[in-house]
N, C-alpha and C positions, 0 to 999 in steps of 0.2 A: 495671516498664517505665515505669509512670506514678507520680508522686507526689501524685496527686489522685484523689478520687472523686466521681461525679457525685451520687450518692445512697446513702445507708446508713441504717441503724437504730442508735438508741442506747435499748436496750431498758430499761436501768435508769433513764433518765431519761424513759422514755415519750415519745421524740420521734424524729422522722426528720429526718435532717440533709442538707441539699442545698447543692451549690455554686451559689452565685447567678450564673448565666452572663450575666445583664444587665450584670454590672459588669466582665466580661473584656474586654479582656485587661489593664486598668488596675489592678484590684484583685482579689485572691483572697480571697473571703469566704463562709464558710459560715452558713447559716441553719439554726436550730434550731426545728422546728415541731411543735406539739402539737395545735393547735386546727384541726378541720375547715375553717374558713373560710381560715386562713392557708395550709393544704395546697392547698385549692382555687385560691387565688390565685397560688401558687407555680408550679402547672401552667399555668394560665390565662395568666399574665404571661411565661410561658417562662423563669422563673428555673430550672427544671428543663424539659428539652425533649429532643427525640429520641424516636421511638416506643417502643424498648425501655426507656429511662430513665423515660419518663412511666408504662409498664406497672408498673415497679418502684416508683416513687414512689406510684402509686395504691394498689398492694398494700400497701405498708407504711404508707401514709397511713390506709387504711380500718382496720388493724389497730390504729393508735395512736389514731386518733378514737374508736373503739368502746371500746378499753381504758380511755381517759381518762374516758369517760361513766360508768364504774362500774356496769356492768349488774348486776342483782340476780337475775335469773332467765333460764332459757333462752329465753323468749319475749322478753324485753329484748334479748338479744344478737340474736337474728334480725331484730327490728325495726330495731334500730339498725344492722345490716349493711345492711339494704335501704335504709333512709334515707341512710346515708352513700354507698352505692353510686349511688343515684339523684342525689345532689348532685355527686358527683365526675364523673359521666358528663357532665355539662354543661360541664366545663372545656375540653375540646378536642374538638370534634365529628367531626374527620376522622381523628384518630389511632385506628386500630382496635385497637392493642395496649392501649389505656386500657381498652376495652369487655372485651376478651379477659382482660385480668387481673382486673378487677373480677368478671366472671361466674366465673372461677375460685375467687375468695375467697368468693363468695356460695355456691356449690356445696359447698365445703368446710366452710363453716360449718352449712349445712343437714345435710349428712351428719354431722357432728360432734353437732349437737343431736340428730339422731334416735338416735345411740348413746348420748349422754349421757340422753336421756328413757328409753330402755330399761334403761339401767344404774340409773337412779333408781327405775323401777319394780321392777327385781329387788332393789335395796336395800330397798324399802319392804316387799316380800314377806318378805325376810329377817328384817327387824325384827319384823314380826307373828308370825314362826315362832320367833325366837331371842331377840328383845329387845334386840338391839344392831346398830348401824349398821355398814356396811362403809366403813372410812376412805378407800378409794379412789374411792369415787363421792359424797363429801360434799360436792364443790365442782364441779359440773358446768359452771358459768360459767367457771371458770379453766381446765378441760379445752377447752372450745370456743376460748377465746382462744389456748391453746397451738397449736390445730389451724390458727388463723388465722395465727400466727406461722410456723408450719412451712410453710404454703402460700406465704407470702410470701417466705420464704428460698428455697423451692424455684424461684419465678419468677426469683428473682436468679442462683442458681446455674445454672439452665438457660440463662440469657442469658449468662453468662460463657462456657459451653461452646459455646453457639451462635455466639458471635463468633469463636471460634478456628477453629470448622469452617467458617464463612463465609470467613474469612480464607484457610484452605488451599484451598478451592475456587476462590476469586476469583484468587489467586497462580498457580494452573495456567493461567489465560488471559493472564498477562502475562509479558513477557521483561524480562531485566536492562536497566537504561538507558533504559526507556520514560519518555516524557512523559506525565503523567497529568493530566487535568483533573477537577477536582470542583466540585461545586456544593453550597450550605448546609453543614451540618456532620453527618457520620453517623460520628463517630469515638468515642473513648473517653468525650467528654463526653456522648454521646448514648446510651450504654449503660452496663453495668456494668464493662466492660474494654476491649477492643480496639476496639470499634465494628463496624460493618457495612462500609460503603463504605470506610473507612479500614483495616480490618483487614488486607487483604492488603499495603498499604503498611507497616505495622508489621512484619509477619512478613518481607516482602521486605527490610527494612532490617537485620533480624537476620542475614539471610543474604547481606547484601552486594549487593543488586540495584541500588542507587543510582538509584533513581527521582527523577525531576524533577517536582515536582507544581506545577501552576498551579491556584490557588484562586480560582474566582470570589467576589467580594465579598459577593454574594448580597444585593441590596437587598430590602425597605428595612431590614431588622434586621442586616444585615452578618454573618451566622453565619459566611459563610466568611473574611471579613477579620477578625473578632474572635476566632473559635473554632478553625476548622480551621487557620489559620496560627499560632495560638498552640500548640495542642497538637502540631503536628506538629514546630514548630521546637524545642519543649521536649525532642522526642525525636530530635533531631539529623537529621531528613529534610528535604532541600533543598525550600523552598516558596517559591513567588513569587505575590503576590497581584495579580490583575488585576481591572479593573473588568468588570462583567457584559457590556458592549458592546464589550470586547475579545476575547471568545471566538473569534468568527469569524477575526479577524486572526491570532490565535495558531495557529487550526486551519491557516489557509491558508499560513502560514510552515511547516509541517511539524513544529511544536514538540510537539504532541500525538498519541499513538498510541493512546489509549484514554481513555474517559470513565467515571468511577465515580461513581455516586451512590446514595443510599439511597432508602428509600420509607416512607411512612405507612400506604398502603393500597394493595394488589394486589387487582384485581378478577378474577373467574373467568377472563375471556378473555385476562388478561395486561396490561391498561391499568393505570397506576400513577399514584397520586397522591403528588406530593413537593413541595418547597419552590417556590414560584412562581419562574418562570424555568427550571425543568427542562425544560419542553416546548420552549422556543426552543433550548436546548442540544442536545437530542436531534434537532431538525430540522437545526442545523448540522453535526452529527456525521454524520447521514445524507448530507447534501449532499457532504461532503469524504470519505466512506467510512472514517469512523473508527468502531470498535465501540462501542457505547453499553450498558454493562453496568449493571444494576440490582442492588443487594445488600441482602437483608433477611431477616429470619427468617419462617418459614412462618406464624408468628402474625399477620403483616400481612396474609395471604392471606384476603380475605373472600369465602368461597364462596357466600355468598348474595347477593353482589352481582354480577350478571352482565357489567357493563361499566362503563366509566368514567363514563358518562352518568348512572349512578345513586349517585356518590359526593357526598356533601355537601361542599361547599367552605366552609371558615370564613371570614367576612368579619371582618376585625380593624379596630380603631380608625384612622381615617384620619390621626391625629395621628403614627402611625409613619411615614408618608410625608411629612408637611409639617412636622413640628416636632421630632421625637424626638432626631435627631442634630446639631441646628443650634442655635446660640447665639441666633438669631433665626429666626422663621418664614420658609421658602423658597418657599413658595407664597402668592400674593395672597389676602388675606381674601375669603371668598365664593366661592372656586374650590373646587370638590369634588375629592376625591381617592379613587380606588378602591384598596382594600387586601386582595384576596384573599390568604390565606395559602398557598394551594397552587394548582397546576394540574394537570391530568390529561395525560399523555404516553401516545399511542395504542401500542398493543401492536406495530403495525407499525414503529415506530421503534425498537425494543428488540432489541438483538442477543442478549442472554441474561439471565435472571432467576437469580441466585445465591443459594441458600439454605444452610442448615445440612445439609439433606438432599441436596443436589446441585445440579446446574445444568440449568435448564429452558431449552430453545430453542424458537423459533418451530416449529409453530404452538403458542401457549401454551394454548389451550383443551384440548389432549390431554396436553402434557407437564406441566402442572402437577398433573394429576390423580394423578400419581404421587407427591405429596406429602400427599395426603389422609391424615387419620388420625394 
């Protein structure tokens, strides 16, 4: 379906490969990363972005960074895993998939180290009794690294399956010929394959649904204009870019029958954090009686977060507002600019939360519980 991948592993070269999304739509360039600082920068600078893709990049990034440090003992591996995890956790504080994936990698490393330590102990006892070592346990470090690679592969494979299941559930809410409004980018660029919010559009396109998509440009980083429009048009889906301040007018004209957005974090009560501007779209959809659907994996549900009021909102460099997309500065010198990366959309504005496990409807404080575990 796509001729690009957002992030993948080149294990022979001990590198992760990411599609640099800051250069789209004008340049298709892959970056090959092996150093922890470069992996951190790629996530922080949105070269790789989208909650699932961030999780995949972090998992492979941790594996590659630890492998390239060439640990010499079980203790070395665990120390490096924890140091790398702590560093990568600082790259994007709002995306819960980042922490979820890194926690999984740490748990897998600890479990593998315990198994390796026990095997080494058994081997030592064997040597004392028989005078020869067991070849299968002579390199416990390599064994732990294999387990880390396997866990990162699992995170990636689970994401691909998750995307298709979210797509099927989401498509069940839609009808052929609908006008669909999107905000930011939650498509193939943000995941391993179909995306989350865009997955129903890809599946519908395969089945002749003929959706007409309106993509908010999504200031200040223009993920809708640069990324959503790019990937949908490459797949033959009709897409029209609109300025963020056109959404109300497009809705009022009756051109939109549903809104599909992704999410970086879902609180236990159903509030969601997504790209800045999502809250405004939700308010408009509520006013015009248009269903507002949030699509994301259950890994984005933060059960320890009771409501959106407890979600940390990432504040990014004001230059993304004042300078980034202009040949000359567009805000007078000395004038400050706010640049929160996300806003929180209240559960009361959301028609349904679509996950790989099914569709949750209000009140979310009860319906989301079905997806625990």
